[in-house]
Each structure stands twice: as C-alpha cells, then as structure tokens.
All heavy atoms as a GROMACS GRO file, in nm:
protein
  589
    1MET      N    1 -16.422   0.354 -22.222
    1MET     CA    2 -16.436   0.482 -22.144
    1MET      C    3 -16.328   0.471 -22.032
    1MET      O    4 -16.319   0.374 -21.966
    1MET     CB    5 -16.571   0.496 -22.087
    1MET     CG    6 -16.586   0.620 -22.009
    1MET     SD    7 -16.762   0.644 -21.965
    1MET     CE    8 -16.757   0.805 -21.902
    2ASP      N    9 -16.258   0.578 -22.015
    2ASP     CA   10 -16.152   0.593 -21.908
    2ASP      C   11 -16.204   0.689 -21.806
    2ASP      O   12 -16.300   0.768 -21.823
    2ASP     CB   13 -16.026   0.652 -21.977
    2ASP     CG   14 -15.916   0.667 -21.881
    2ASP    OD1   15 -15.863   0.558 -21.843
    2ASP    OD2   16 -15.887   0.773 -21.842
    3ILE      N   17 -16.152   0.674 -21.684
    3ILE     CA   18 -16.204   0.755 -21.566
    3ILE      C   19 -16.188   0.908 -21.602
    3ILE      O   20 -16.272   0.985 -21.555
    3ILE     CB   21 -16.126   0.730 -21.431
    3ILE    CG1   22 -16.194   0.794 -21.324
    3ILE    CG2   23 -15.982   0.751 -21.443
    3ILE    CD1   24 -16.326   0.751 -21.279
    4SER      N   25 -16.095   0.945 -21.678
    4SER     CA   26 -16.071   1.087 -21.717
    4SER      C   27 -16.178   1.138 -21.814
    4SER      O   28 -16.194   1.265 -21.830
    4SER     CB   29 -15.936   1.115 -21.781
    4SER     OG   30 -15.922   1.039 -21.890
    5ASP      N   31 -16.260   1.044 -21.876
    5ASP     CA   32 -16.372   1.092 -21.959
    5ASP      C   33 -16.504   1.116 -21.882
    5ASP      O   34 -16.600   1.165 -21.950
    5ASP     CB   35 -16.404   0.981 -22.062
    5ASP     CG   36 -16.284   0.951 -22.153
    5ASP    OD1   37 -16.210   1.052 -22.179
    5ASP    OD2   38 -16.275   0.837 -22.198
    6PHE      N   39 -16.509   1.093 -21.757
    6PHE     CA   40 -16.625   1.116 -21.680
    6PHE      C   41 -16.662   1.264 -21.680
    6PHE      O   42 -16.581   1.360 -21.660
    6PHE     CB   43 -16.594   1.079 -21.527
    6PHE     CG   44 -16.716   1.078 -21.442
    6PHE    CD1   45 -16.812   0.975 -21.455
    6PHE    CD2   46 -16.742   1.168 -21.346
    6PHE    CE1   47 -16.920   0.961 -21.371
    6PHE    CE2   48 -16.848   1.163 -21.272
    6PHE     CZ   49 -16.943   1.063 -21.280
    7SER      N   50 -16.795   1.294 -21.694
    7SER     CA   51 -16.846   1.433 -21.715
    7SER      C   52 -16.946   1.467 -21.612
    7SER      O   53 -17.037   1.386 -21.577
    7SER     CB   54 -16.899   1.447 -21.851
    7SER     OG   55 -16.955   1.589 -21.863
    8LEU      N   56 -16.930   1.584 -21.555
    8LEU     CA   57 -17.029   1.630 -21.452
    8LEU      C   58 -17.087   1.770 -21.486
    8LEU      O   59 -17.090   1.860 -21.405
    8LEU     CB   60 -16.951   1.643 -21.317
    8LEU     CG   61 -16.909   1.511 -21.260
    8LEU    CD1   62 -16.813   1.536 -21.142
    8LEU    CD2   63 -17.024   1.424 -21.208
    9ASP      N   64 -17.130   1.778 -21.610
    9ASP     CA   65 -17.178   1.912 -21.661
    9ASP      C   66 -17.292   1.975 -21.577
    9ASP      O   67 -17.298   2.095 -21.565
    9ASP     CB   68 -17.231   1.897 -21.809
    9ASP     CG   69 -17.116   1.857 -21.902
    9ASP    OD1   70 -16.996   1.894 -21.865
    9ASP    OD2   71 -17.141   1.806 -22.005
   10HIS      N   72 -17.379   1.891 -21.511
   10HIS     CA   73 -17.488   1.947 -21.441
   10HIS      C   74 -17.479   1.928 -21.294
   10HIS      O   75 -17.571   1.935 -21.214
   10HIS     CB   76 -17.624   1.881 -21.494
   10HIS     CG   77 -17.641   1.893 -21.640
   10HIS    ND1   78 -17.673   2.019 -21.697
   10HIS    CD2   79 -17.630   1.810 -21.736
   10HIS    CE1   80 -17.685   2.000 -21.829
   10HIS    NE2   81 -17.660   1.877 -21.851
   11PHE      N   82 -17.359   1.909 -21.242
   11PHE     CA   83 -17.338   1.879 -21.102
   11PHE      C   84 -17.208   1.957 -21.056
   11PHE      O   85 -17.102   1.924 -21.081
   11PHE     CB   86 -17.305   1.728 -21.088
   11PHE     CG   87 -17.273   1.681 -20.954
   11PHE    CD1   88 -17.376   1.678 -20.862
   11PHE    CD2   89 -17.154   1.631 -20.919
   11PHE    CE1   90 -17.357   1.633 -20.731
   11PHE    CE2   91 -17.131   1.589 -20.790
   11PHE     CZ   92 -17.231   1.590 -20.691
   12SER      N   93 -17.239   2.074 -20.990
   12SER     CA   94 -17.131   2.160 -20.948
   12SER      C   95 -17.113   2.154 -20.798
   12SER      O   96 -17.205   2.170 -20.721
   12SER     CB   97 -17.160   2.303 -20.988
   12SER     OG   98 -17.058   2.394 -20.938
   13LEU      N   99 -16.986   2.141 -20.760
   13LEU     CA  100 -16.946   2.149 -20.618
   13LEU      C  101 -16.844   2.265 -20.591
   13LEU      O  102 -16.770   2.259 -20.499
   13LEU     CB  103 -16.888   2.013 -20.567
   13LEU     CG  104 -16.982   1.899 -20.560
   13LEU    CD1  105 -16.906   1.774 -20.534
   13LEU    CD2  106 -17.100   1.928 -20.465
   14ALA      N  107 -16.845   2.362 -20.684
   14ALA     CA  108 -16.756   2.469 -20.676
   14ALA      C  109 -16.765   2.535 -20.542
   14ALA      O  110 -16.872   2.566 -20.488
   14ALA     CB  111 -16.776   2.568 -20.797
   15GLY      N  112 -16.652   2.569 -20.482
   15GLY     CA  113 -16.650   2.631 -20.355
   15GLY      C  114 -16.666   2.537 -20.235
   15GLY      O  115 -16.676   2.571 -20.118
   16ARG      N  116 -16.679   2.407 -20.259
   16ARG     CA  117 -16.700   2.318 -20.154
   16ARG      C  118 -16.577   2.233 -20.136
   16ARG      O  119 -16.489   2.225 -20.214
   16ARG     CB  120 -16.809   2.214 -20.185
   16ARG     CG  121 -16.945   2.280 -20.230
   16ARG     CD  122 -17.024   2.306 -20.112
   16ARG     NE  123 -17.150   2.363 -20.153
   16ARG     CZ  124 -17.263   2.338 -20.096
   16ARG    NH1  125 -17.270   2.258 -19.998
   16ARG    NH2  126 -17.378   2.400 -20.140
   17THR      N  127 -16.562   2.171 -20.013
   17THR     CA  128 -16.455   2.078 -19.980
   17THR      C  129 -16.511   1.942 -19.962
   17THR      O  130 -16.602   1.924 -19.878
   17THR     CB  131 -16.372   2.125 -19.863
   17THR    OG1  132 -16.321   2.254 -19.893
   17THR    CG2  133 -16.256   2.028 -19.830
   18ALA      N  134 -16.458   1.842 -20.021
   18ALA     CA  135 -16.496   1.700 -20.002
   18ALA      C  136 -16.387   1.620 -19.920
   18ALA      O  137 -16.269   1.644 -19.935
   18ALA     CB  138 -16.515   1.629 -20.135
   19ILE      N  139 -16.435   1.538 -19.826
   19ILE     CA  140 -16.344   1.451 -19.753
   19ILE      C  141 -16.360   1.312 -19.805
   19ILE      O  142 -16.476   1.258 -19.797
   19ILE     CB  143 -16.372   1.464 -19.598
   19ILE    CG1  144 -16.358   1.607 -19.549
   19ILE    CG2  145 -16.278   1.358 -19.523
   19ILE    CD1  146 -16.395   1.626 -19.406
   20VAL      N  147 -16.256   1.254 -19.852
   20VAL     CA  148 -16.260   1.118 -19.904
   20VAL      C  149 -16.162   1.034 -19.832
   20VAL      O  150 -16.043   1.037 -19.858
   20VAL     CB  151 -16.234   1.117 -20.058
   20VAL    CG1  152 -16.258   0.979 -20.116
   20VAL    CG2  153 -16.318   1.208 -20.135
   21THR      N  154 -16.211   0.954 -19.736
   21THR     CA  155 -16.115   0.867 -19.658
   21THR      C  156 -16.066   0.754 -19.759
   21THR      O  157 -16.139   0.697 -19.835
   21THR     CB  158 -16.187   0.798 -19.542
   21THR    OG1  159 -16.299   0.724 -19.586
   21THR    CG2  160 -16.229   0.904 -19.439
   22GLY      N  161 -15.936   0.745 -19.755
   22GLY     CA  162 -15.872   0.642 -19.852
   22GLY      C  163 -15.883   0.689 -19.993
   22GLY      O  164 -15.890   0.612 -20.089
   23GLY      N  165 -15.888   0.823 -20.010
   23GLY     CA  166 -15.916   0.880 -20.148
   23GLY      C  167 -15.801   0.887 -20.231
   23GLY      O  168 -15.809   0.957 -20.334
   24ASN      N  169 -15.688   0.812 -20.213
   24ASN     CA  170 -15.576   0.815 -20.303
   24ASN      C  171 -15.541   0.683 -20.365
   24ASN      O  172 -15.438   0.669 -20.421
   24ASN     CB  173 -15.454   0.876 -20.228
   24ASN     CG  174 -15.417   0.796 -20.101
   24ASN    OD1  175 -15.489   0.706 -20.065
   24ASN    ND2  176 -15.311   0.836 -20.042
   25THR      N  177 -15.632   0.593 -20.349
   25THR     CA  178 -15.618   0.457 -20.416
   25THR      C  179 -15.748   0.403 -20.471
   25THR      O  180 -15.850   0.432 -20.407
   25THR     CB  181 -15.547   0.353 -20.319
   25THR    OG1  182 -15.632   0.333 -20.207
   25THR    CG2  183 -15.416   0.390 -20.280
   26GLY      N  184 -15.748   0.320 -20.565
   26GLY     CA  185 -15.862   0.249 -20.609
   26GLY      C  186 -15.988   0.328 -20.632
   26GLY      O  187 -15.982   0.438 -20.698
   27LEU      N  188 -16.105   0.287 -20.578
   27LEU     CA  189 -16.228   0.358 -20.590
   27LEU      C  190 -16.218   0.495 -20.517
   27LEU      O  191 -16.276   0.594 -20.565
   27LEU     CB  192 -16.335   0.282 -20.523
   27LEU     CG  193 -16.382   0.161 -20.607
   27LEU    CD1  194 -16.494   0.076 -20.527
   27LEU    CD2  195 -16.452   0.204 -20.737
   28GLY      N  196 -16.144   0.511 -20.411
   28GLY     CA  197 -16.124   0.636 -20.347
   28GLY      C  198 -16.064   0.738 -20.442
   28GLY      O  199 -16.104   0.855 -20.441
   29ARG      N  200 -15.971   0.697 -20.517
   29ARG     CA  201 -15.906   0.789 -20.618
   29ARG      C  202 -16.006   0.830 -20.717
   29ARG      O  203 -16.015   0.945 -20.760
   29ARG     CB  204 -15.794   0.728 -20.687
   29ARG     CG  205 -15.726   0.821 -20.786
   29ARG     CD  206 -15.615   0.746 -20.858
   29ARG     NE  207 -15.499   0.741 -20.763
   29ARG     CZ  208 -15.396   0.666 -20.783
   29ARG    NH1  209 -15.385   0.585 -20.898
   29ARG    NH2  210 -15.295   0.668 -20.701
   30ALA      N  211 -16.088   0.738 -20.768
   30ALA     CA  212 -16.191   0.770 -20.865
   30ALA      C  213 -16.294   0.865 -20.801
   30ALA      O  214 -16.336   0.968 -20.876
   30ALA     CB  215 -16.270   0.643 -20.913
   31PHE      N  216 -16.337   0.857 -20.676
   31PHE     CA  217 -16.421   0.942 -20.615
   31PHE      C  218 -16.358   1.081 -20.600
   31PHE      O  219 -16.420   1.188 -20.626
   31PHE     CB  220 -16.470   0.898 -20.468
   31PHE     CG  221 -16.563   0.780 -20.477
   31PHE    CD1  222 -16.530   0.666 -20.406
   31PHE    CD2  223 -16.677   0.774 -20.558
   31PHE    CE1  224 -16.620   0.560 -20.402
   31PHE    CE2  225 -16.764   0.656 -20.557
   31PHE     CZ  226 -16.732   0.554 -20.484
   32SER      N  227 -16.229   1.083 -20.560
   32SER     CA  228 -16.167   1.214 -20.543
   32SER      C  229 -16.162   1.284 -20.678
   32SER      O  230 -16.188   1.398 -20.684
   32SER     CB  231 -16.021   1.189 -20.501
   32SER     OG  232 -16.019   1.136 -20.362
   33LEU      N  233 -16.127   1.210 -20.786
   33LEU     CA  234 -16.124   1.281 -20.919
   33LEU      C  235 -16.267   1.326 -20.959
   33LEU      O  236 -16.274   1.437 -21.012
   33LEU     CB  237 -16.070   1.179 -21.016
   33LEU     CG  238 -16.050   1.233 -21.164
   33LEU    CD1  239 -15.974   1.360 -21.165
   33LEU    CD2  240 -15.992   1.124 -21.249
   34ALA      N  241 -16.368   1.247 -20.939
   34ALA     CA  242 -16.505   1.289 -20.970
   34ALA      C  243 -16.538   1.413 -20.900
   34ALA      O  244 -16.601   1.505 -20.964
   34ALA     CB  245 -16.603   1.171 -20.950
   35LEU      N  246 -16.508   1.424 -20.777
   35LEU     CA  247 -16.544   1.537 -20.699
   35LEU      C  248 -16.466   1.658 -20.741
   35LEU      O  249 -16.517   1.771 -20.748
   35LEU     CB  250 -16.522   1.509 -20.545
   35LEU     CG  251 -16.620   1.408 -20.488
   35LEU    CD1  252 -16.564   1.357 -20.351
   35LEU    CD2  253 -16.756   1.469 -20.469
   36ALA      N  254 -16.341   1.639 -20.772
   36ALA     CA  255 -16.256   1.750 -20.826
   36ALA      C  256 -16.314   1.803 -20.962
   36ALA      O  257 -16.324   1.917 -20.988
   36ALA     CB  258 -16.112   1.708 -20.842
   37LYS      N  259 -16.356   1.711 -21.051
   37LYS     CA  260 -16.413   1.746 -21.180
   37LYS      C  261 -16.544   1.824 -21.153
   37LYS      O  262 -16.580   1.909 -21.231
   37LYS     CB  263 -16.442   1.623 -21.263
   37LYS     CG  264 -16.319   1.565 -21.321
   37LYS     CD  265 -16.361   1.438 -21.410
   37LYS     CE  266 -16.240   1.391 -21.493
   37LYS     NZ  267 -16.220   1.473 -21.610
   38ALA      N  268 -16.607   1.798 -21.044
   38ALA     CA  269 -16.731   1.885 -21.007
   38ALA      C  270 -16.693   2.015 -20.944
   38ALA      O  271 -16.786   2.094 -20.914
   38ALA     CB  272 -16.818   1.799 -20.916
   39GLY      N  273 -16.562   2.038 -20.920
   39GLY     CA  274 -16.528   2.160 -20.865
   39GLY      C  275 -16.482   2.170 -20.718
   39GLY      O  276 -16.449   2.276 -20.666
   40ALA      N  277 -16.499   2.061 -20.649
   40ALA     CA  278 -16.470   2.054 -20.510
   40ALA      C  279 -16.317   2.050 -20.487
   40ALA      O  280 -16.248   1.981 -20.566
   40ALA     CB  281 -16.537   1.939 -20.441
   41ASP      N  282 -16.269   2.102 -20.378
   41ASP     CA  283 -16.134   2.077 -20.327
   41ASP      C  284 -16.150   1.945 -20.260
   41ASP      O  285 -16.250   1.914 -20.202
   41ASP     CB  286 -16.090   2.184 -20.235
   41ASP     CG  287 -16.071   2.328 -20.303
   41ASP    OD1  288 -16.034   2.314 -20.424
   41ASP    OD2  289 -16.100   2.429 -20.238
   42VAL      N  290 -16.044   1.874 -20.246
   42VAL     CA  291 -16.041   1.736 -20.192
   42VAL      C  292 -15.937   1.723 -20.080
   42VAL      O  293 -15.827   1.744 -20.091
   42VAL     CB  294 -16.014   1.630 -20.299
   42VAL    CG1  295 -16.020   1.492 -20.250
   42VAL    CG2  296 -16.107   1.640 -20.417
   43PHE      N  297 -15.996   1.675 -19.962
   43PHE     CA  298 -15.917   1.644 -19.847
   43PHE      C  299 -15.912   1.488 -19.835
   43PHE      O  300 -16.020   1.430 -19.824
   43PHE     CB  301 -15.967   1.713 -19.718
   43PHE     CG  302 -15.894   1.675 -19.599
   43PHE    CD1  303 -15.766   1.716 -19.574
   43PHE    CD2  304 -15.959   1.598 -19.505
   43PHE    CE1  305 -15.703   1.686 -19.454
   43PHE    CE2  306 -15.892   1.565 -19.388
   43PHE     CZ  307 -15.766   1.608 -19.362
   44VAL      N  308 -15.793   1.434 -19.823
   44VAL     CA  309 -15.777   1.284 -19.819
   44VAL      C  310 -15.703   1.240 -19.695
   44VAL      O  311 -15.578   1.254 -19.682
   44VAL     CB  312 -15.707   1.235 -19.947
   44VAL    CG1  313 -15.684   1.082 -19.928
   44VAL    CG2  314 -15.794   1.265 -20.068
   45PRO      N  315 -15.782   1.188 -19.591
   45PRO     CA  316 -15.707   1.125 -19.483
   45PRO      C  317 -15.694   0.980 -19.518
   45PRO      O  318 -15.791   0.914 -19.562
   45PRO     CB  319 -15.814   1.144 -19.367
   45PRO     CG  320 -15.937   1.158 -19.427
   45PRO     CD  321 -15.915   1.213 -19.570
   46ALA      N  322 -15.573   0.919 -19.502
   46ALA     CA  323 -15.544   0.783 -19.544
   46ALA      C  324 -15.432   0.723 -19.467
   46ALA      O  325 -15.348   0.801 -19.413
   46ALA     CB  326 -15.525   0.771 -19.693
   47ILE      N  327 -15.415   0.597 -19.469
   47ILE     CA  328 -15.312   0.529 -19.394
   47ILE      C  329 -15.170   0.554 -19.460
   47ILE      O  330 -15.074   0.580 -19.390
   47ILE     CB  331 -15.338   0.380 -19.387
   47ILE    CG1  332 -15.462   0.350 -19.304
   47ILE    CG2  333 -15.212   0.306 -19.330
   47ILE    CD1  334 -15.508   0.216 -19.292
   48VAL      N  335 -15.165   0.558 -19.586
   48VAL     CA  336 -15.035   0.592 -19.669
   48VAL      C  337 -15.072   0.682 -19.779
   48VAL      O  338 -15.177   0.684 -19.838
   48VAL     CB  339 -14.974   0.461 -19.715
   48VAL    CG1  340 -14.930   0.369 -19.601
   48VAL    CG2  341 -15.062   0.384 -19.806
   49ASP      N  342 -14.968   0.759 -19.812
   49ASP     CA  343 -14.968   0.848 -19.928
   49ASP      C  344 -14.943   0.770 -20.048
   49ASP      O  345 -14.876   0.664 -20.045
   49ASP     CB  346 -14.883   0.961 -19.912
   49ASP     CG  347 -14.916   1.085 -19.993
   49ASP    OD1  348 -15.016   1.077 -20.066
   49ASP    OD2  349 -14.846   1.189 -19.988
   50ASP      N  350 -14.985   0.812 -20.172
   50ASP     CA  351 -14.953   0.746 -20.297
   50ASP      C  352 -14.833   0.814 -20.352
   50ASP      O  353 -14.766   0.898 -20.286
   50ASP     CB  354 -15.068   0.744 -20.388
   50ASP     CG  355 -15.117   0.888 -20.442
   50ASP    OD1  356 -15.054   0.984 -20.396
   50ASP    OD2  357 -15.209   0.888 -20.520
   51ASP      N  358 -14.792   0.792 -20.474
   51ASP     CA  359 -14.676   0.848 -20.535
   51ASP      C  360 -14.701   0.986 -20.602
   51ASP      O  361 -14.629   1.046 -20.668
   51ASP     CB  362 -14.630   0.754 -20.648
   51ASP     CG  363 -14.738   0.738 -20.764
   51ASP    OD1  364 -14.845   0.797 -20.749
   51ASP    OD2  365 -14.705   0.662 -20.855
   52GLY      N  366 -14.810   1.056 -20.553
   52GLY     CA  367 -14.843   1.187 -20.608
   52GLY      C  368 -14.945   1.188 -20.722
   52GLY      O  369 -14.988   1.294 -20.764
   53THR      N  370 -14.977   1.066 -20.768
   53THR     CA  371 -15.072   1.056 -20.880
   53THR      C  372 -15.205   1.128 -20.854
   53THR      O  373 -15.258   1.194 -20.935
   53THR     CB  374 -15.097   0.909 -20.920
   53THR    OG1  375 -14.966   0.857 -20.953
   53THR    CG2  376 -15.195   0.896 -21.030
   54THR      N  377 -15.268   1.100 -20.731
   54THR     CA  378 -15.393   1.157 -20.701
   54THR      C  379 -15.390   1.306 -20.694
   54THR      O  380 -15.476   1.376 -20.746
   54THR     CB  381 -15.448   1.095 -20.569
   54THR    OG1  382 -15.453   0.955 -20.576
   54THR    CG2  383 -15.594   1.149 -20.538
   55ARG      N  384 -15.283   1.359 -20.633
   55ARG     CA  385 -15.265   1.501 -20.622
   55ARG      C  386 -15.259   1.564 -20.765
   55ARG      O  387 -15.330   1.659 -20.796
   55ARG     CB  388 -15.139   1.540 -20.552
   55ARG     CG  389 -15.105   1.690 -20.547
   55ARG     CD  390 -14.984   1.729 -20.477
   55ARG     NE  391 -14.981   1.685 -20.337
   55ARG     CZ  392 -15.044   1.754 -20.238
   55ARG    NH1  393 -15.109   1.871 -20.269
   55ARG    NH2  394 -15.048   1.713 -20.114
   56ASP      N  395 -15.189   1.504 -20.860
   56ASP     CA  396 -15.168   1.551 -20.990
   56ASP      C  397 -15.305   1.550 -21.062
   56ASP      O  398 -15.338   1.644 -21.134
   56ASP     CB  399 -15.072   1.468 -21.069
   56ASP     CG  400 -14.937   1.479 -21.020
   56ASP    OD1  401 -14.901   1.579 -20.949
   56ASP    OD2  402 -14.844   1.395 -21.054
   57LEU      N  403 -15.386   1.444 -21.045
   57LEU     CA  404 -15.510   1.428 -21.114
   57LEU      C  405 -15.609   1.542 -21.067
   57LEU      O  406 -15.681   1.604 -21.143
   57LEU     CB  407 -15.577   1.295 -21.090
   57LEU     CG  408 -15.501   1.181 -21.167
   57LEU    CD1  409 -15.553   1.040 -21.108
   57LEU    CD2  410 -15.531   1.189 -21.319
   58VAL      N  411 -15.620   1.551 -20.932
   58VAL     CA  412 -15.712   1.652 -20.875
   58VAL      C  413 -15.665   1.795 -20.911
   58VAL      O  414 -15.745   1.879 -20.954
   58VAL     CB  415 -15.711   1.640 -20.717
   58VAL    CG1  416 -15.780   1.754 -20.653
   58VAL    CG2  417 -15.782   1.501 -20.681
   59GLU      N  418 -15.537   1.829 -20.898
   59GLU     CA  419 -15.488   1.967 -20.935
   59GLU      C  420 -15.506   1.991 -21.078
   59GLU      O  421 -15.523   2.108 -21.120
   59GLU     CB  422 -15.347   1.983 -20.887
   59GLU     CG  423 -15.345   1.984 -20.727
   59GLU     CD  424 -15.201   2.006 -20.672
   59GLU    OE1  425 -15.106   1.996 -20.748
   59GLU    OE2  426 -15.201   2.032 -20.548
   60ALA      N  427 -15.491   1.886 -21.162
   60ALA     CA  428 -15.518   1.912 -21.308
   60ALA      C  429 -15.657   1.959 -21.338
   60ALA      O  430 -15.687   2.024 -21.442
   60ALA     CB  431 -15.483   1.786 -21.387
   61GLU      N  432 -15.752   1.924 -21.249
   61GLU     CA  433 -15.890   1.974 -21.264
   61GLU      C  434 -15.914   2.109 -21.204
   61GLU      O  435 -16.020   2.172 -21.206
   61GLU     CB  436 -15.987   1.880 -21.189
   61GLU     CG  437 -15.988   1.741 -21.256
   61GLU     CD  438 -16.022   1.745 -21.396
   61GLU    OE1  439 -16.115   1.824 -21.439
   61GLU    OE2  440 -15.967   1.660 -21.475
   62GLY      N  441 -15.802   2.174 -21.151
   62GLY     CA  442 -15.814   2.313 -21.096
   62GLY      C  443 -15.862   2.310 -20.946
   62GLY      O  444 -15.889   2.413 -20.893
   63SER      N  445 -15.862   2.198 -20.882
   63SER     CA  446 -15.901   2.191 -20.741
   63SER      C  447 -15.778   2.166 -20.652
   63SER      O  448 -15.672   2.131 -20.696
   63SER     CB  449 -15.991   2.067 -20.727
   63SER     OG  450 -16.111   2.087 -20.796
   64ARG      N  451 -15.787   2.208 -20.528
   64ARG     CA  452 -15.692   2.181 -20.423
   64ARG      C  453 -15.698   2.047 -20.376
   64ARG      O  454 -15.802   1.983 -20.363
   64ARG     CB  455 -15.703   2.284 -20.316
   64ARG     CG  456 -15.674   2.427 -20.354
   64ARG     CD  457 -15.698   2.522 -20.230
   64ARG     NE  458 -15.649   2.467 -20.109
   64ARG     CZ  459 -15.701   2.491 -19.991
   64ARG    NH1  460 -15.795   2.586 -19.982
   64ARG    NH2  461 -15.655   2.442 -19.882
   65TYR      N  462 -15.582   1.997 -20.336
   65TYR     CA  463 -15.570   1.862 -20.275
   65TYR      C  464 -15.484   1.864 -20.153
   65TYR      O  465 -15.377   1.919 -20.155
   65TYR     CB  466 -15.502   1.761 -20.381
   65TYR     CG  467 -15.472   1.619 -20.326
   65TYR    CD1  468 -15.572   1.523 -20.334
   65TYR    CD2  469 -15.356   1.588 -20.267
   65TYR    CE1  470 -15.552   1.392 -20.290
   65TYR    CE2  471 -15.332   1.461 -20.216
   65TYR     CZ  472 -15.426   1.367 -20.236
   65TYR     OH  473 -15.399   1.241 -20.185
   66GLU      N  474 -15.536   1.815 -20.046
   66GLU     CA  475 -15.467   1.800 -19.922
   66GLU      C  476 -15.471   1.658 -19.874
   66GLU      O  477 -15.572   1.596 -19.884
   66GLU     CB  478 -15.528   1.902 -19.812
   66GLU     CG  479 -15.514   2.043 -19.839
   66GLU     CD  480 -15.371   2.096 -19.843
   66GLU    OE1  481 -15.286   2.038 -19.760
   66GLU    OE2  482 -15.332   2.186 -19.911
   67PHE      N  483 -15.358   1.609 -19.822
   67PHE     CA  484 -15.346   1.474 -19.766
   67PHE      C  485 -15.298   1.488 -19.626
   67PHE      O  486 -15.210   1.563 -19.588
   67PHE     CB  487 -15.242   1.397 -19.852
   67PHE     CG  488 -15.208   1.265 -19.786
   67PHE    CD1  489 -15.286   1.146 -19.806
   67PHE    CD2  490 -15.096   1.259 -19.713
   67PHE    CE1  491 -15.257   1.034 -19.745
   67PHE    CE2  492 -15.066   1.134 -19.659
   67PHE     CZ  493 -15.138   1.022 -19.673
   68VAL      N  494 -15.349   1.388 -19.540
   68VAL     CA  495 -15.294   1.373 -19.404
   68VAL      C  496 -15.289   1.222 -19.377
   68VAL      O  497 -15.382   1.151 -19.408
   68VAL     CB  498 -15.381   1.446 -19.300
   68VAL    CG1  499 -15.516   1.393 -19.286
   68VAL    CG2  500 -15.308   1.445 -19.162
   69GLU      N  501 -15.175   1.180 -19.333
   69GLU     CA  502 -15.157   1.044 -19.298
   69GLU      C  503 -15.216   1.011 -19.158
   69GLU      O  504 -15.172   1.073 -19.059
   69GLU     CB  505 -15.007   1.009 -19.293
   69GLU     CG  506 -14.981   0.850 -19.277
   69GLU     CD  507 -14.838   0.819 -19.288
   69GLU    OE1  508 -14.761   0.886 -19.371
   69GLU    OE2  509 -14.791   0.731 -19.220
   70ILE      N  510 -15.311   0.924 -19.159
   70ILE     CA  511 -15.387   0.890 -19.038
   70ILE      C  512 -15.453   0.756 -19.048
   70ILE      O  513 -15.500   0.722 -19.155
   70ILE     CB  514 -15.490   1.001 -19.004
   70ILE    CG1  515 -15.544   0.985 -18.867
   70ILE    CG2  516 -15.595   1.009 -19.108
   70ILE    CD1  517 -15.634   1.100 -18.817
   71ASP      N  518 -15.458   0.688 -18.941
   71ASP     CA  519 -15.541   0.561 -18.932
   71ASP      C  520 -15.664   0.586 -18.856
   71ASP      O  521 -15.658   0.592 -18.731
   71ASP     CB  522 -15.455   0.452 -18.867
   71ASP     CG  523 -15.522   0.320 -18.871
   71ASP    OD1  524 -15.639   0.306 -18.905
   71ASP    OD2  525 -15.456   0.220 -18.828
   72ILE      N  526 -15.773   0.610 -18.929
   72ILE     CA  527 -15.901   0.641 -18.864
   72ILE      C  528 -15.966   0.518 -18.788
   72ILE      O  529 -16.062   0.537 -18.715
   72ILE     CB  530 -16.005   0.705 -18.958
   72ILE    CG1  531 -16.041   0.608 -19.070
   72ILE    CG2  532 -15.951   0.832 -19.018
   72ILE    CD1  533 -16.161   0.653 -19.143
   73THR      N  534 -15.894   0.402 -18.803
   73THR     CA  535 -15.956   0.285 -18.729
   73THR      C  536 -15.893   0.269 -18.588
   73THR      O  537 -15.943   0.194 -18.513
   73THR     CB  538 -15.930   0.150 -18.800
   73THR    OG1  539 -15.792   0.134 -18.819
   73THR    CG2  540 -15.992   0.156 -18.947
   74SER      N  541 -15.788   0.349 -18.561
   74SER     CA  542 -15.719   0.350 -18.426
   74SER      C  543 -15.803   0.430 -18.332
   74SER      O  544 -15.841   0.544 -18.363
   74SER     CB  545 -15.585   0.402 -18.440
   74SER     OG  546 -15.495   0.329 -18.516
   75PRO      N  547 -15.825   0.378 -18.208
   75PRO     CA  548 -15.898   0.450 -18.112
   75PRO      C  549 -15.820   0.582 -18.085
   75PRO      O  550 -15.700   0.588 -18.076
   75PRO     CB  551 -15.893   0.361 -17.988
   75PRO     CG  552 -15.863   0.227 -18.038
   75PRO     CD  553 -15.782   0.249 -18.159
   76GLY      N  554 -15.890   0.689 -18.064
   76GLY     CA  555 -15.831   0.814 -18.034
   76GLY      C  556 -15.899   0.881 -17.914
   76GLY      O  557 -15.981   0.821 -17.846
   77ARG      N  558 -15.856   0.995 -17.888
   77ARG     CA  559 -15.906   1.074 -17.771
   77ARG      C  560 -16.050   1.124 -17.812
   77ARG      O  561 -16.070   1.182 -17.922
   77ARG     CB  562 -15.816   1.187 -17.740
   77ARG     CG  563 -15.842   1.250 -17.613
   77ARG     CD  564 -15.738   1.354 -17.584
   77ARG     NE  565 -15.802   1.463 -17.528
   77ARG     CZ  566 -15.754   1.581 -17.512
   77ARG    NH1  567 -15.635   1.611 -17.558
   77ARG    NH2  568 -15.822   1.680 -17.464
   78ARG      N  569 -16.138   1.115 -17.727
   78ARG     CA  570 -16.279   1.163 -17.749
   78ARG      C  571 -16.296   1.294 -17.672
   78ARG      O  572 -16.238   1.317 -17.568
   78ARG     CB  573 -16.379   1.066 -17.713
   78ARG     CG  574 -16.366   0.938 -17.790
   78ARG     CD  575 -16.495   0.851 -17.766
   78ARG     NE  576 -16.476   0.721 -17.822
   78ARG     CZ  577 -16.505   0.686 -17.948
   78ARG    NH1  578 -16.548   0.782 -18.034
   78ARG    NH2  579 -16.479   0.561 -17.987
   79GLY      N  580 -16.381   1.381 -17.720
   79GLY     CA  581 -16.414   1.508 -17.651
   79GLY      C  582 -16.477   1.482 -17.511
   79GLY      O  583 -16.533   1.367 -17.491
   80SER      N  584 -16.460   1.566 -17.421
   80SER     CA  585 -16.529   1.541 -17.286
   80SER      C  586 -16.663   1.595 -17.271
   80SER      O  587 -16.716   1.662 -17.346
   80SER     CB  588 -16.436   1.611 -17.182
   80SER     OG  589 -16.387   1.732 -17.218
   0.00000   0.00000   0.00000
C-alpha cells in the first residue's frame, strides 16, 4: 500500500483549513496529504520549504496549499 492509496470516504473536511507544522516532510507530508484527500486546504509553517512535492500532492487532490518559512521554536513577541 502506498500513501496515495489512502482513502477517506467517510471523513470530509471540505471547506476547512488545516495547519500542519512541518507538513512538508516525512510524517508531516503524510498528514498534509491525508487532510487534502479529506478536502481540507493545507497551511504549512516550517523551517524550510521542500522541492514543491508537497504542494503538488496537495493540489492534485484539489486543495489549496500555502507555505510560510518560520521557526516556531524561536521566541517571538507576545501580545500585551
């Protein structure tokens, strides 16, 4: 069985957006693809971008893919 054979016939996320940190490599890519197969658009904040493979896989499912390069482990500004 290949990751592309995964089926979500009874699990719909159509019209939803999923955030998958590190969603463009390894298990994160698998989660991003599964969520896209369920109909969700996928937003991926990660330290580095991949070669476009994750975008291609997600968009092939008819979902939108957005990436932002960010290190969520770095301290940032907090709200007041």
